[in-house]
C-alpha positions in Angstrom: 27.1 -60.7 20.4 24.8 -58.9 22.8 27.1 -56.0 23.0 27.4 -55.6 19.3 23.5 -55.6 19.0 23.1 -52.9 21.8 25.6 -50.7 19.9 23.8 -51.0 16.6 20.5 -50.3 18.2 21.8 -47.2 20.0 23.3 -45.8 16.7 20.1 -46.3 14.9 18.2 -44.6 17.7 20.4 -41.5 17.3 20.5 -41.5 13.4 16.7 -41.9 12.8 15.6 -38.4 13.7 18.4 -36.8 11.7 16.7 -36.7 8.3 13.6 -35.2 9.7 15.5 -32.7 11.8 17.5 -31.7 8.8 14.5 -31.3 6.6 12.8 -29.1 9.4 15.9 -27.0 9.5 15.8 -26.6 5.8 12.3 -25.5 5.8 12.9 -22.9 8.6 16.0 -21.4 6.7 13.8 -20.4 3.8 15.7 -22.1 1.1 19.2 -22.6 2.7 19.5 -26.4 2.0 22.2 -28.3 3.7 23.5 -31.4 2.0 21.9 -34.6 3.2 24.3 -37.1 5.0 26.1 -39.6 2.8 24.4 -42.9 2.5 26.1 -45.3 5.0 28.2 -48.2 3.6 27.4 -51.9 4.2 28.7 -53.1 7.6 32.0 -54.7 6.9 33.2 -57.8 8.6 34.8 -57.3 12.0 38.4 -56.0 12.0 40.9 -55.2 14.6 40.2 -51.9 16.3 41.6 -48.8 14.7 41.5 -45.1 15.4 38.3 -43.7 14.3 38.8 -41.1 11.5 37.2 -37.6 12.1 34.5 -36.7 9.6 35.1 -34.1 7.1 33.4 -30.8 7.7 30.8 -29.9 5.2 30.6 -26.4 3.4 27.4 -24.5 4.2 26.3 -22.5 1.1 26.2 -18.7 1.4 22.7 -17.3 2.0 21.0 -15.6 -1.0 19.6 -12.0 -1.0 16.1 -13.1 0.1 17.6 -15.1 3.0 19.3 -12.0 4.4 15.9 -10.8 5.5 15.6 -13.2 8.3 18.8 -15.0 9.4 18.0 -18.2 11.4 20.7 -19.7 13.6 22.8 -22.4 11.6 23.4 -25.6 13.5 26.1 -27.9 12.4 25.5 -31.7 12.6 28.4 -33.8 11.4 27.5 -37.1 9.6 27.4 -40.2 11.7 29.1 -43.3 10.3 26.6 -45.9 11.3 24.4 -48.7 9.8 21.5 -47.4 7.5 18.5 -46.6 9.3 15.1 -48.2 8.8 13.4 -46.3 5.8 10.8 -43.7 6.8 7.4 -43.8 4.9 7.3 -40.9 2.5 3.9 -39.7 3.6 5.1 -39.2 7.1 7.7 -36.4 5.9 5.9 -33.0 5.2 6.6 -31.8 1.6 9.6 -29.3 1.2 8.3 -25.7 0.6 9.8 -23.7 -2.3 11.8 -20.7 -1.1 9.8 -17.3 -1.6 11.6 -14.0 -2.2 9.2 -11.6 -0.6 11.5 -8.6 -1.4 10.6 -8.9 -5.2 7.2 -10.5 -4.9 4.4 -8.9 -7.1 1.0 -8.0 -5.7 -0.6 -9.3 -8.7 1.1 -12.6 -8.1 -0.1 -13.2 -4.5 -3.6 -14.4 -5.2 -6.0 -17.2 -5.4 -5.3 -18.5 -8.9 -3.6 -22.1 -8.9 -1.4 -21.1 -11.8 -0.3 -17.6 -10.5 2.9 -18.7 -8.9 1.9 -16.8 -5.8 0.6 -17.8 -2.4 -2.6 -19.8 -2.7 -5.5 -20.7 -0.6 -6.4 -17.2 0.5 -3.3 -16.8 2.9 -2.5 -13.4 1.6 -5.7 -12.4 0.1 -5.4 -9.2 1.7 -2.6 -8.3 -0.8 -4.9 -8.6 -3.7 -6.7 -11.2 -6.0 -6.2 -12.4 -9.4 -7.5 -9.3 -11.1 -6.8 -6.6 -8.7 -4.3 -4.9 -6.5 -4.9 -3.3 -3.1 -5.3 0.6 -2.9 -5.9 2.7 0.1 -8.4 1.4 2.7 -10.6 -1.2 1.0 -10.2 0.2 -2.4 -9.1 -1.6 -5.5 -6.4 -0.9 -8.3 -5.6 -2.9 -11.4 -3.2 -5.8 -10.6 -0.8 -4.6 -13.1 -0.1 -1.6 -11.0 2.0 -4.1 -9.0 2.6 -4.4 -5.2 2.9 -1.7 -2.9 6.6 -1.1 -2.9 8.6 -1.5 0.3 10.1 -4.2 2.4 8.1 -7.5 2.7 9.3 -10.0 5.4 7.8 -13.4 6.6 8.1 -14.2 10.3 6.3 -17.2 11.3 2.6 -16.9 10.3 2.9 -13.3 9.9 3.6 -11.3 6.8 5.1 -7.8 7.3 5.3 -4.9 5.1 6.9 -1.7 5.5 6.7 1.3 3.2 7.3 5.1 3.4 8.9 8.2 2.0 10.1 11.7 2.7 9.6 14.1 -0.1 11.3 17.3 -0.3 9.8 19.9 -2.7 10.3 23.5 -3.7 7.3 25.2 -5.4 6.6 28.6 -7.0 3.0 29.1 -7.7 2.6 31.7 -10.3 0.1 34.8 -10.6 -0.8 37.4 -8.0 -2.3 34.8 -5.6 0.6 32.4 -5.9 3.5 31.9 -3.4 6.9 30.1 -3.2 7.9 27.7 -0.5 10.1 24.8 0.4 8.3 21.9 2.4 8.7 18.2 3.2 5.9 15.6 3.0 6.2 12.3 4.6 4.4 9.1 5.2 5.3 5.7 7.0 3.1 2.5 6.6 3.3 -0.8 8.4 1.1 -3.6 7.6 0.9 -7.2 9.3 -1.3 -9.8 8.2 -1.7 -13.6 8.9 -4.2 -16.3 8.7 -6.2 -17.0 11.8 -7.4 -20.5 11.1 -9.3 -22.3 8.4 -10.8 -19.7 6.1 -10.0 -16.6 8.3 -7.5 -13.9 7.5 -6.3 -10.8 9.7 -4.7 -7.6 8.4 -3.6 -4.7 10.7 -2.3 -1.6 9.3 -1.1 1.8 10.5 0.1 5.0 8.6 1.7 8.0 10.2 3.0 11.2 8.9 5.2 14.1 10.2 3.5 16.6 7.9 2.2 18.5 10.9 5.7 19.9 11.3 5.1 22.0 8.3 2.6 24.2 10.0 -1.1 24.4 9.9 -1.3 26.3 6.7 0.4 23.4 4.7 2.0 24.5 1.4 1.1 26.6 -1.6 -1.1 25.0 -4.3 -3.0 27.5 -6.6 -6.7 26.8 -6.7 -6.9 24.2 -4.0 -9.4 24.7 -1.2 -10.7 22.8 1.9 -10.1 22.6 5.6 -8.9 25.4 7.9 -5.8 26.8 9.7 -5.8 29.2 12.6 -9.6 29.3 12.3 -9.5 30.6 8.7 -10.3 28.8 5.5 -7.4 27.4 3.4 -7.5 28.7 -0.1 -4.8 28.3 -2.7 -3.0 26.2 -0.2 -2.9 22.3 0.5 -3.4 21.4 4.2 -0.9 18.9 5.9 -2.0 15.5 6.7 -2.6 14.3 10.2 -0.1 12.3 12.3 -2.4 9.5 12.3 -3.4 8.6 8.7 -4.8 5.1 9.4 -5.1 2.8 12.5 -7.2 0.0 11.3 -7.8 -3.7 11.1 -9.6 -6.2 8.6 -10.9 -9.6 8.9 -11.7 -11.8 5.9 -13.8 -14.9 6.1 -13.7 -17.1 2.9 -17.0 -18.0 1.4 -15.4 -20.3 -1.1 -12.1 -20.7 -2.8 -12.3 -17.5 -4.6 -14.4 -15.2 -2.5 -14.9 -13.8 1.0 -16.8 -11.4 3.2 -14.9 -8.8 5.2 -15.2 -6.3 8.1 -12.8 -3.4 8.2 -12.6 -0.5 10.5 -10.8 1.5 13.3 -10.4 4.8 14.9 -8.8 6.2 11.8 -9.4 4.8 8.4 -10.9 5.3 5.0 -14.6 4.6 4.1 -15.8 3.0 0.9 -16.1 6.2 -1.0 -14.2 7.2 -4.1 -11.3 5.8 -5.7 -7.9 5.0 -4.0 -6.3 8.1 -2.4 -3.8 9.9 -4.7 -0.8 9.0 -2.7 -1.6 5.4 -3.3 -2.1 5.5 -7.0 0.8 4.8 -9.1 -0.5 7.4 -11.8 0.3 9.9 -9.1 3.5 8.5 -7.5 5.7 11.4 -8.7 3.0 14.2 -8.5 4.7 16.5 -5.8 1.4 18.5 -5.1 -2.1 17.1 -4.1 -4.9 17.4 -6.7 -7.0 20.6 -6.6 -9.9 18.2 -6.8 -8.6 16.4 -3.6 -11.9 17.3 -1.7 -14.0 16.0 -4.5 -12.5 12.5 -4.7 -10.4 11.4 -1.7 -10.8 13.8 1.2 -12.3 11.0 3.4 -9.1 9.1 3.3 -8.4 10.3 6.7 -11.5 9.5 8.7 -11.9 9.5 12.4 -14.2 6.5 12.9 -14.9 3.9 10.1 -16.7 0.6 9.9 -16.9 -1.2 6.5 -18.5 -4.5 5.7 -18.3 -6.1 2.2 -18.2 -9.0 -0.2 -15.0 -9.5 -2.2 -14.6 -11.7 -5.3 -11.8 -11.7 -8.0 -14.0 -9.8 -10.5 -15.9 -7.6 -8.2 -16.5 -6.1 -4.8 -19.4 -4.5 -3.0 -19.1 -2.8 0.3 -20.9 -0.2 2.6 -19.5 2.0 5.4 -20.6 4.0 8.4 -18.1 6.7 9.2 -17.6 10.2 10.8 -18.5 12.9 8.0 -16.5 15.8 9.6 -13.1 16.4 8.0 -10.0 16.6 10.3 -9.6 19.8 12.2 -6.4 21.9 12.1 -5.1 20.1 15.3 -3.1 17.5 13.4 -1.3 15.6 16.2 -4.4 14.0 18.1 -6.9 11.4 17.3 -10.2 13.1 17.2 -13.5 11.5 18.6 -14.9 8.9 16.4 -18.5 9.0 15.2 -20.8 7.0 12.8 -23.0 9.8 11.4 -22.4 9.3 7.8 -22.7 6.4 5.2 -21.5 5.3 1.8 -21.7 2.4 -0.6 -19.2 1.5 -3.4 -19.1 -1.1 -6.2 -15.8 -2.0 -7.9 -15.4 -4.2 -11.1 -11.9 -5.6 -12.1 -12.7 -7.4 -15.3 -9.0 -8.0 -15.9 -5.5 -7.4 -14.3 -5.4 -4.2 -16.3 -8.7 -2.6 -15.3 -10.4 -1.4 -12.2 -13.6 0.6 -12.3 -15.5 2.0 -9.3 -18.8 3.8 -8.5 -19.7 5.0 -5.2 -22.2 7.3 -3.3 -22.1 8.7 0.2 -23.9 11.2 2.5 -21.5 13.1 4.6 -22.8 15.1 7.7 -21.3 18.6 8.0 -18.0 17.8 6.3 -16.9 21.5 6.3 -15.8 23.0 9.7 -16.8 26.4 8.3 -20.2 25.3 7.0 -22.2 24.0 10.0 -25.5 22.7 9.1 -24.5 21.9 5.4 -24.4 18.3 4.7 -23.1 16.8 1.4 -24.2 14.0 -1.0 -21.1 12.9 -3.0 -21.0 10.5 -6.1 -17.8 9.3 -7.8 -16.9 7.2 -10.6 -13.5 6.2 -11.7 -11.6 4.1 -14.3 -8.0 2.8 -13.8 -6.0 1.3 -16.4 -2.4 -0.2 -16.0 0.0 -2.3 -18.2 3.0 -2.1 -15.8 5.1 0.7 -17.3 1.8 2.6 -18.0 -0.8 3.7 -15.4 -3.8 5.9 -15.8 -6.7 7.4 -13.8 -9.8 9.1 -15.0 -12.4 10.1 -12.5 -15.5 12.1 -12.1 -17.3 13.4 -8.9 -20.3 15.4 -8.1 -20.8 17.2 -4.7 -24.4 18.2 -3.8 -24.6 20.4 -0.9 -27.7 20.4 1.2 -28.6 23.2 1.2 -26.5 24.5 -1.6 -25.5 23.8 -5.2 -24.1 20.9 -7.0 -20.3 21.1 -7.9 -18.6 18.7 -10.2 -15.1 17.7 -11.0 -12.9 15.7 -13.5 -9.5 14.4 -12.9 -7.0 12.5 -15.2 -3.6 11.2 -14.4 -1.0 9.4 -16.4 2.4 7.9 -15.5 4.8 6.2 -17.8 8.1 4.5 -16.9 10.3 4.9 -19.9 12.9 2.4 -18.5 14.3 1.5 -15.1 15.3 5.1 -14.3 13.1 7.6 -16.4 9.6 8.4 -15.9 7.2 11.0 -17.4 3.9 11.9 -15.9 1.0 14.4 -16.1 -2.4 15.4 -14.6 -5.3 17.5 -15.8 -8.2 18.7 -13.6 -11.4 20.7 -14.1 -13.7 21.7 -11.2 -16.4 23.9 -10.2 -15.5 25.6 -6.9 -17.4 28.1 -4.9 -14.8 28.4 -2.1 -12.2 30.6 -3.9 -13.2 33.8 -2.2 -14.0 33.3 1.4 -14.3 37.0 2.3 -17.9 38.0 2.7 -17.0 41.5 1.5 -15.7 40.3 -1.7 -18.2 40.6 -4.7 -17.0 37.0 -5.7 -17.7 35.6 -2.4 -19.8 32.2 -2.5 -19.9 32.2 -6.3 -19.3 29.0 -8.4 -16.4 29.1 -10.9 -15.1 26.5 -13.1 -11.3 26.4 -13.1 -8.9 24.0 -14.5 -5.1 22.9 -14.2 -2.8 20.8 -16.5 0.7 19.8 -15.1 3.5 17.6 -16.6 6.8 16.4 -15.3 9.8 14.1 -15.2 11.4 12.0 -12.6 14.9 10.2 -12.6 15.1 7.2 -10.3 18.3 5.9 -8.7 18.9 3.1 -6.2 20.8 4.0 -3.0 20.9 0.9 -0.8 18.8 -2.3 -0.9 15.0 -1.3 -1.2 16.0 2.5 -0.7 15.7 4.6 -3.7 15.8 8.3 -4.6 13.7 10.1 -7.4 14.5 13.7 -8.4 12.5 15.7 -10.8 10.1 18.6 -11.5 6.8 19.7 -12.9 5.5 22.6 -14.7 1.8 23.5 -14.7 -0.7 26.2 -16.0 -4.2 27.0 -15.4 -7.6 27.8 -17.1 -9.0 30.9 -15.4 -12.4 32.5 -16.3 -12.4 36.0 -17.2 -14.0 37.1 -13.9 -11.0 35.7 -11.9 -8.2 37.1 -14.1 -7.6 40.2 -12.1 -7.1 38.0 -8.8 -5.2 35.1 -10.5 -3.8 36.6 -13.7 -4.4 35.7 -17.3 -2.6 32.4 -17.3 -0.3 31.8 -14.3 2.4 29.2 -14.6 3.8 27.4 -11.8 6.7 25.0 -11.3 7.9 22.5 -8.6 11.3 20.7 -7.9 11.4 17.6 -5.9 13.6 14.8 -4.3 11.7 11.9 -3.1 13.4 9.4 -0.8 11.4 6.3 -0.6 11.6 2.7 0.8 10.8 0.6 -2.2 10.4 3.5 -4.9 
């Protein structure tokens, strides 16, 4: 009798941890549920000893698509035929978490709202709130623009996101001052974020580009101005981006269930000035050329030295930055010396998931390398609207040079996804520019001219493998040229661009 009791007690001690261990394995396998062991039969009356039957092997279900992102080791535990263990109180077993497919998660779904279906409690607040999505730097976009496309993976407490593209283009810029050229734009972004504890959240982000390989003079872009190459001002050309586009960190501290205060900064970042940079706006996702108004709206998206503090709530955000006002120089491979000699403030209102409106103002110390001693006060306002298939941007900017004149600019963008494969898009711009003639001997040197550009295009998307996709298409654009410039630019130059964009997530 004593021997029988010792055997039964030993079997119970072995079996008791099995349900808890199986549940922990099930949680770690992100939804790969293993069938629970069958309920033990009542102990029969003692019978003559017989050969013990081998338990039947259980089939393990094939992993789903989302489980292939992280494949934990599978441990097989055969069922143990033993007396039923003592019941475990329900409150001692942690609840089973529902599996989350991060490869398809929508940025608008990852918010604080209890009924949103996304992650709650601020764990992923860096990805966007109920009524907004995340733009470049600390800027906001409408939630219905959707999540930044790419690969999203959970590993422990960290959420990792990778996004990037390589964009091959050929452009023929019309008129006497136009040029034709093939070039490649590129960007790779990696974001890592996690909770640090009760009410604390950390986000680290880096963006890199190989565009310095295209050369200091960048690519042809009629009427574009800004920055230098080989010591000369770039006119009718767009400069390449630097290797280091962003090296930043952000810490959010919850104030209550819906709002937080945050601190953002790093050796390379973006201050709170202007709308989200053009390469992060869905309204410009297939535009192969930078806007000719780039240096009115988002030239500060690569800034060497940034600190931003702000207050974030679902419907609004207010923030202020200290940063270096000087634009990047032509040495694109290095990190320039950070400084905090300029400042800006920005307010953003997100009244619903479809709208994001911002107003900002800043003072930039000597932004132009070729204009020492000339500071700039910049004021911008923008409205972004999105329904999902349709995304639009309308923006205004005024640059007040001290000493100098006030130069204003307007920008409008639209992108419409007709279906899974087809998109049409367009952009119009109007800008007062006094940098089109840098030669001091020219009678047009340092004169202000209002010029404009209108461009439309089409893109066809096709999947390649997993999150990797290809978009091919083209654009045609023409220009509004004042009479004084027609000898230099032609009466109505026409430009076209062909492109193939290989993207992770697009």
